C-alpha positions in Angstrom: 0.0 0.0 0.0 2.8 2.4 0.8 4.3 1.8 -2.6 0.9 2.7 -4.3 0.7 6.0 -2.4 4.3 6.9 -3.5 3.5 6.1 -7.1 0.3 8.2 -6.8 2.3 11.1 -5.3 4.8 11.0 -8.1 2.0 10.9 -10.7 0.4 13.9 -9.1 3.7 15.8 -9.0 4.3 15.0 -12.6 0.8 16.1 -13.6 1.2 19.4 -11.7 4.6 20.0 -13.3 3.2 19.3 -16.8 0.2 21.5 -16.1 2.4 24.3 -15.0 4.7 24.0 -18.0 1.8 24.0 -20.4 0.3 27.1 -18.8 3.6 29.0 -19.1 3.9 27.9 -22.8 0.4 28.3 -23.9 -0.2 28.7 -27.6 -1.3 32.1 -28.9 -4.0 32.7 -31.6 -3.5 35.0 -34.6 -5.5 37.7 -32.7 -3.2 37.3 -29.7 -0.1 37.7 -31.8 -1.5 40.7 -33.6 -2.3 42.3 -30.3 1.2 41.4 -28.9 3.0 42.9 -31.9 0.4 45.7 -32.4 -0.1 44.9 -36.1 -3.1 44.0 -38.2 -4.2 40.4 -38.3 -3.6 40.4 -42.1 0.1 41.2 -41.4 0.3 38.1 -39.2 -1.2 35.9 -41.9 1.2 37.4 -44.5 4.2 36.6 -42.4 3.1 33.0 -42.0 2.9 32.5 -45.8 6.5 33.7 -46.4 9.5 31.4 -46.7 12.9 31.5 -45.0 13.9 33.8 -42.2 11.0 36.2 -42.8 8.4 33.6 -42.0 6.7 34.0 -38.6 7.2 30.6 -36.9 3.9 28.9 -36.3 2.1 25.6 -35.8 -0.8 24.6 -37.9 -3.5 22.6 -36.1 -5.9 21.7 -38.8 -7.1 25.0 -40.2 -5.9 27.0 -37.2 -2.6 28.8 -36.7 -1.0 28.8 -33.3 2.1 30.5 -32.0 4.5 30.1 -29.1 5.0 33.4 -27.4 8.7 32.9 -26.7 9.3 32.0 -30.4 7.4 35.1 -31.6 9.4 37.4 -29.3 12.6 35.7 -30.6 11.4 36.4 -34.2 11.0 40.1 -33.4 14.5 40.2 -31.8 16.0 38.6 -35.0 14.2 41.2 -37.1 15.8 44.0 -35.2 19.2 42.8 -36.1 18.5 42.3 -39.8 
């Protein structure tokens, strides 16, 4: 029985850690990115269609585009240097 409770505690700890990580790394919508960068939504869509270093990094989930905030911020920093 003691072993079962230890396994349960580890599972609960892992679930809490995973939940915390996902909350910190939540995916942004096109609208979220447009608001973050203070640009029109059309600009965000245009940047996702480009190729190479000018492309705004994104993940396509079916017909929906999603963005990681840290990756978007890194993209902006790289654009400053260019």
